[in-house]
C-alpha positions in Angstrom: -105.6 -288.2 209.5 -105.0 -291.9 209.3 -101.8 -293.9 209.0 -102.6 -297.2 207.3 -100.3 -300.2 206.9 -100.3 -301.0 203.1 -99.4 -304.7 203.8 -102.7 -305.6 205.4 -104.8 -302.4 205.3 -104.9 -302.1 209.1 -104.8 -298.6 210.8 -101.6 -297.9 212.5 -102.8 -294.8 214.2 -105.2 -291.8 213.8 -104.4 -288.2 214.4 -106.2 -284.9 214.6 -105.2 -282.5 211.9 -104.0 -279.0 212.7 -106.5 -276.2 212.0 -105.5 -272.9 210.4 -105.2 -271.2 213.8 -102.7 -273.8 215.0 -100.7 -273.3 211.8 -100.6 -269.6 212.2 -99.4 -270.0 215.8 -96.7 -272.4 214.6 -95.7 -269.8 212.0 -95.4 -267.1 214.6 -93.2 -269.3 216.7 -91.1 -270.1 213.7 -90.6 -266.4 212.9 -89.5 -265.8 216.5 -87.1 -268.8 216.3 -85.7 -267.5 213.0 -84.6 -264.2 214.5 -82.3 -266.1 217.0 -81.3 -269.0 214.7 -80.1 -266.8 211.8 -77.8 -264.9 214.1 -75.9 -267.9 215.3 -72.5 -268.5 213.7 -72.6 -271.2 211.0 -70.5 -273.4 213.2 -73.1 -273.4 215.9 -75.9 -274.2 213.5 -73.9 -277.2 212.3 -73.4 -278.8 215.7 -76.9 -280.4 215.9 -76.6 -281.6 212.4 -73.7 -283.9 213.5 -75.9 -285.1 216.4 -78.7 -285.8 213.8 -76.4 -288.1 211.9 -75.6 -290.0 215.1 -79.2 -290.4 216.0 -80.1 -291.8 212.6 -77.2 -294.4 212.9 -78.2 -295.4 216.4 -81.9 -295.8 215.7 -81.7 -297.0 212.1 -84.0 -300.1 212.6 -86.5 -298.1 214.6 -87.0 -295.5 211.9 -86.9 -298.1 209.1 -89.8 -300.0 210.7 -91.8 -296.8 210.9 -91.3 -296.1 207.2 -92.2 -299.7 206.2 -95.4 -299.9 208.2 -96.6 -296.5 206.9 -95.8 -296.7 203.2 -94.9 -300.3 202.6 -91.4 -300.4 201.2 -89.3 -303.5 201.9 -87.4 -303.2 205.2 -84.0 -303.5 203.5 -84.8 -300.4 201.4 -86.0 -298.5 204.5 -82.8 -299.3 206.3 -80.8 -297.9 203.3 -83.0 -294.8 203.4 -82.2 -294.1 207.0 -78.5 -294.7 206.4 -78.6 -292.2 203.5 -80.1 -289.6 205.8 -77.1 -289.9 208.1 -74.8 -289.6 205.1 -76.5 -286.3 204.1 -76.1 -284.9 207.6 -72.4 -285.8 207.5 -72.0 -284.0 204.1 -73.6 -280.8 205.3 -71.9 -280.8 208.7 -68.6 -281.1 207.0 -69.1 -278.7 204.0 -71.7 -276.0 204.9 -69.3 -273.6 206.6 -67.0 -273.3 203.7 -69.8 -273.1 201.1 -71.5 -270.3 203.0 -68.3 -268.2 203.4 -68.5 -264.7 201.9 -67.2 -264.8 198.4 -64.7 -262.0 197.7 -64.7 -260.7 194.1 -62.4 -258.2 192.6 -64.1 -255.1 191.1 -63.5 -251.4 190.8 -64.5 -250.9 194.4 -62.0 -250.9 197.3 -63.8 -254.1 198.5 -66.6 -256.2 197.1 -68.0 -259.5 198.2 -71.1 -261.7 198.1 -72.7 -262.9 201.3 -75.4 -265.6 201.7 -78.2 -264.7 204.0 -81.2 -266.9 205.0 -84.7 -266.0 203.8 -86.8 -267.0 206.8 -89.5 -269.6 207.3 -89.4 -272.2 204.5 -92.3 -274.6 204.0 -91.5 -278.1 202.9 -94.2 -280.1 201.2 -92.8 -283.6 201.1 -93.9 -286.9 199.6 -94.5 -290.4 201.2 -92.3 -292.5 198.9 -89.0 -291.7 200.7 -90.6 -290.4 203.9 -87.4 -289.7 205.9 -84.9 -289.0 203.1 -87.0 -286.4 201.2 -87.4 -284.4 204.4 -83.8 -284.6 205.4 -82.4 -283.6 202.0 -84.6 -280.5 202.1 -84.5 -279.5 205.8 -80.8 -280.0 206.7 -79.3 -277.6 204.1 -82.2 -275.2 204.6 -81.4 -275.1 208.3 -77.7 -275.0 207.9 -78.1 -271.8 205.8 -79.9 -270.2 208.7 -83.6 -270.7 207.8 -86.2 -272.4 209.9 -88.5 -275.1 208.6 -92.2 -276.0 208.6 -92.9 -279.5 207.3 -96.2 -280.5 205.6 -95.7 -284.2 205.0 -97.9 -286.5 203.0 -101.1 -287.3 204.8 -100.5 -291.0 204.8 -97.2 -290.8 206.8 -98.1 -288.8 210.0 -96.2 -291.1 212.3 -93.0 -290.4 210.3 -93.8 -286.7 210.2 -94.1 -286.4 213.9 -91.1 -288.6 214.6 -88.9 -286.4 212.4 -89.8 -283.4 214.5 -88.8 -285.3 217.6 -85.5 -286.3 216.0 -84.6 -282.6 215.3 -85.4 -281.7 219.0 -83.3 -284.7 220.3 -80.4 -283.6 218.1 -80.4 -280.2 219.9 -82.1 -277.9 217.4 -83.8 -275.1 219.3 -87.6 -275.4 219.7 -89.6 -274.1 216.8 -86.7 -274.2 214.4 -88.3 -277.3 212.8 -92.0 -278.0 213.2 -94.4 -280.5 211.7 -97.9 -279.5 210.6 -100.5 -282.2 210.1 -102.5 -280.5 207.4 -104.1 -281.1 204.1 -103.8 -279.3 200.8 -106.4 -276.6 201.6 -104.5 -275.1 204.6 -101.2 -275.6 202.9 -102.4 -273.4 200.0 -103.7 -270.8 202.4 -100.3 -270.5 204.1 -98.7 -269.9 200.7 -101.4 -267.8 199.3 -101.3 -265.3 202.2 -97.6 -264.8 201.8 -97.0 -266.0 205.4 -94.0 -268.2 204.5 -90.8 -267.0 202.9 -90.2 -269.9 200.6 -91.6 -273.3 199.5 -89.9 -276.5 198.5 -92.2 -279.2 197.0 -91.6 -282.7 195.9 -94.8 -284.1 194.4 -97.0 -284.3 191.3 -97.1 -281.9 188.4 -100.5 -280.8 189.4 -99.4 -280.0 192.9 -96.3 -278.2 191.6 -98.3 -276.1 189.2 -100.6 -275.0 192.0 -97.8 -274.2 194.4 -95.8 -272.3 191.8 -98.9 -270.2 191.0 -99.5 -269.3 194.6 -95.8 -268.7 195.5 -95.3 -266.7 192.3 -98.3 -264.5 193.1 -96.6 -263.6 196.4 -93.1 -263.4 194.9 -91.8 -266.2 197.1 -88.8 -268.3 196.2 -89.8 -271.9 195.5 -88.2 -275.2 194.4 -90.1 -277.9 192.6 -89.1 -281.6 192.2 -91.9 -283.2 190.3 -92.5 -286.4 188.3 -90.4 -288.3 185.9 -90.6 -290.8 183.0 -87.0 -291.7 183.0 -85.6 -293.5 179.8 -83.3 -296.5 180.4 -81.3 -296.7 177.1 -79.4 -299.9 176.2 -77.1 -299.6 173.3 -76.1 -302.6 171.2 -72.6 -302.8 172.8 -73.9 -302.8 176.4 -73.2 -305.5 178.9 -76.7 -306.9 178.7 -76.5 -309.0 181.8 -75.5 -306.0 184.0 -77.9 -303.7 182.2 -80.9 -306.1 182.8 -80.0 -306.6 186.4 -79.7 -302.9 187.0 -82.8 -302.2 185.0 -85.0 -304.6 187.0 -83.8 -302.9 190.2 -84.3 -299.4 188.8 -87.9 -300.3 187.8 -88.9 -302.1 191.0 -87.2 -300.4 193.9 -89.9 -299.1 196.3 -92.4 -301.1 194.2 -91.7 -298.7 191.3 -92.9 -295.7 193.3 -90.1 -293.3 192.6 -89.8 -290.3 190.4 -86.4 -291.4 189.2 -87.3 -295.1 188.6 -86.5 -296.4 185.1 -89.8 -296.2 183.4 -89.2 -296.6 179.7 -86.7 -299.2 178.5 -85.3 -298.1 175.1 -83.2 -301.0 173.7 -81.2 -301.3 170.5 -83.2 -303.5 168.2 -80.3 -305.9 167.5 -80.0 -306.9 171.1 -83.6 -306.4 172.3 -84.5 -310.1 172.3 -81.5 -311.0 174.4 -82.1 -308.1 176.8 -85.7 -309.1 177.2 -84.7 -312.7 178.0 -82.2 -311.5 180.6 -84.7 -309.0 182.1 -87.5 -311.5 182.4 -85.3 -314.1 184.0 -84.5 -311.7 186.8 -87.9 -310.1 186.9 -89.9 -313.3 187.3 -87.8 -314.4 190.3 -88.3 -311.3 192.4 -89.7 -311.9 195.9 -93.0 -310.1 196.4 -94.5 -310.2 199.9 -94.3 -309.0 203.5 -92.2 -305.8 203.5 -90.9 -306.6 207.0 -89.3 -309.8 205.7 -85.7 -309.0 204.8 -85.9 -311.3 201.7 -88.7 -309.3 200.2 -87.8 -307.2 197.1 -91.2 -305.8 196.2 -93.8 -304.8 198.8 -97.2 -303.3 198.4 -97.9 -299.9 196.9 -98.5 -297.2 199.4 -102.2 -296.6 198.9 -105.2 -298.7 197.8 -106.2 -296.1 195.2 -102.9 -296.5 193.4 -104.0 -300.0 192.4 -106.8 -298.6 190.3 -104.5 -296.2 188.4 -101.9 -298.9 187.7 -104.6 -301.3 186.5 -106.0 -298.7 184.2 -102.6 -298.1 182.7 -102.0 -301.8 182.2 -105.4 -302.4 180.7 -105.0 -299.5 178.3 -101.8 -301.1 177.1 -103.5 -304.5 176.8 -106.4 -303.2 174.7 -104.0 -301.4 172.4 -102.1 -304.5 171.6 -99.3 -304.8 174.1 -98.0 -308.2 175.1 -97.9 -308.6 178.9 -95.4 -310.7 180.7 -96.5 -311.0 184.4 -94.1 -311.3 187.3 -94.5 -313.2 190.5 -98.0 -313.3 192.1 -98.3 -311.1 195.2 -100.3 -311.9 198.4 -104.0 -311.7 198.2 -104.3 -309.2 201.0 -102.9 -305.7 201.2 -102.2 -303.1 198.4 -100.2 -305.3 196.1 -99.9 -304.9 192.3 -98.5 -307.8 190.3 -95.4 -306.7 188.4 -95.5 -306.7 184.6 -93.2 -306.4 181.7 -94.7 -305.0 178.4 -93.6 -305.6 174.9 -95.1 -304.5 171.5 -95.9 -301.1 173.1 -97.1 -298.2 171.0 -96.6 -294.4 171.4 -100.2 -293.7 172.4 -100.2 -296.0 175.3 -100.6 -294.5 178.8 -97.5 -296.4 180.0 -95.4 -294.2 177.7 -97.4 -291.0 177.9 -98.0 -290.8 181.7 -95.8 -291.3 184.7 -96.2 -294.9 185.9 -95.8 -295.1 189.7 -95.6 -298.9 190.0 -93.8 -302.0 188.8 -94.7 -301.9 185.1 -91.8 -302.0 182.6 -92.4 -301.3 178.9 -89.5 -302.5 176.6 -89.2 -300.7 173.3 -86.8 -302.0 170.5 -85.4 -299.1 168.4 -83.1 -299.4 165.4 -81.0 -296.3 165.4 -79.3 -294.2 168.1 -80.9 -291.1 166.8 -84.3 -292.5 167.2 -83.5 -293.7 170.7 -82.5 -290.2 171.8 -85.6 -288.8 170.1 -87.8 -291.2 172.0 -86.0 -290.6 175.2 -86.8 -286.9 174.9 -90.4 -287.5 173.7 -91.9 -286.8 177.1 -93.1 -283.8 179.1 -90.7 -284.9 181.9 -87.0 -284.4 182.3 -85.7 -285.7 185.6 -83.3 -288.6 185.0 -82.0 -291.0 182.3 -79.6 -294.0 182.1 -77.4 -295.0 179.2 -75.7 -298.4 179.0 -72.7 -298.9 176.7 -69.2 -300.3 176.8 -68.1 -297.2 174.9 -68.4 -294.6 177.7 -67.1 -291.7 175.5 -70.0 -292.3 173.1 -72.4 -292.6 176.0 -71.2 -289.3 177.3 -71.8 -287.6 173.9 -75.3 -289.0 173.9 -75.9 -287.8 177.4 -75.5 -284.3 176.2 -78.5 -284.9 173.8 -80.9 -285.9 176.6 -83.0 -283.2 178.2 -82.8 -284.2 181.8 -81.3 -283.0 185.1 -79.4 -286.2 185.6 -77.8 -288.9 183.4 -76.3 -292.1 184.7 -73.9 -294.0 182.4 -73.7 -297.8 183.2 -75.5 -297.1 186.4 -78.9 -296.1 187.7 -80.3 -292.7 188.6 -80.1 -292.1 192.4 -79.7 -289.0 194.5 -76.4 -288.4 196.4 -75.8 -285.6 198.9 -72.6 -284.6 197.1 -74.4 -284.1 193.7 -77.1 -281.6 192.7 -80.5 -283.1 192.0 -83.5 -281.8 190.0 -85.1 -281.7 186.6 -86.2 -279.7 183.6 -89.5 -279.4 181.7 -92.4 -280.6 183.9 -90.0 -282.4 186.3 -89.6 -279.0 187.9 -86.8 -276.5 188.6 -84.3 -275.6 191.2 -81.8 -278.0 192.7 -81.6 -280.0 195.9 -78.4 -281.4 197.5 -74.8 -280.5 197.1 -73.6 -276.9 197.5 -76.3 -275.9 194.9 -79.1 -277.0 197.3 -77.5 -275.3 200.2 -77.9 -272.0 198.4 -81.4 -272.3 197.1 -83.1 -270.5 200.0 -80.6 -267.7 200.6 -80.4 -264.1 199.6 -77.3 -263.8 197.5 -76.3 -260.3 198.6 -73.7 -258.1 196.9 -71.8 -255.7 199.1 -69.3 -253.1 197.9 -67.1 -250.6 199.7 -66.1 -247.5 197.8 -62.6 -246.1 197.6 
């Protein structure tokens, strides 16, 4: 298993993957650890979460550098990711105890209440694009609820995966409560298919989600899926165009466009589309593309060399079907860089509208009516996030109710927050992460009554 620096293609480090026997041994250790961990008072389970936050804050730059050399995001964005991990730890440390309290409900019985019990060993299948954050937002609430965790991280970020295991141990979590497995899809599927794990959380592609859901469903195992997105960024005619354009560029290019909640389809009121495009291009063409370790860099390389082919095919499909292409700044000649592009004169059958685009390509679509804007926003198999820009926030809120997504940002961009639930509908998945909703995803919601 290789860790490759996307900036120059050099190998950071190579690792031996775990075989099935090693994974089964880890699972046995996890089950043993669960029997002890679940019996601890919630207050005791939360103590190492506070330490976890402290470690992230004290070693922010160290962990940010690891993320950048493994998957290529600009160092400023990696720093923000680590800071967000600390914020999530704070949230669950401060709120988990009261969320997990037994819920007393009046009924015909002398006493009735609901209790929240952990399920067991939860497997997390996590992506490379936010390599620390994605793990923390799954693992911390899962552990707080009394479960134990096995991490199968993306194969291109093994340094991050192993470092996260070290962080949990340093924070004071007992051995085997959190373990990292360096494995591929084949062994991952075997662990689910044999019913050895008690739950699965996956963030990844639709294809991966479909496979995991099939295997977990066959074994009647709880699972949460956070899959792809093709988020609409809707600009109404009364929007603040300067602010909308600035936010739109950031929402399309953060992490080199490699985010499920990136703005991917810019649906703009026809009467202001020309002005919006002018503002958008002015910002877009001045982006700094280059060395992700440079704090001035705004767009780094994409994470894997093979991603360049997929992006090139999507861009060429648009070109051959008549799109006008406005190129952004030229990237370095080495490394896994893709030149950013803005597309106009796009058509419904183009791949940039029908597929998820995981890179810095921004199609802008002028639309005459609000009704058609909402129809187009919903004309996708995905339903993760959406943004609406308008000075009339009451109107924007009414339109938000018409969009089939799990998240709508009004005069802002879609971004996860530990205090708010996160997840999608349609082929963007189901279940919720973060907030008190995420804390209760992997628990048995048990009803207890006491007769008269």
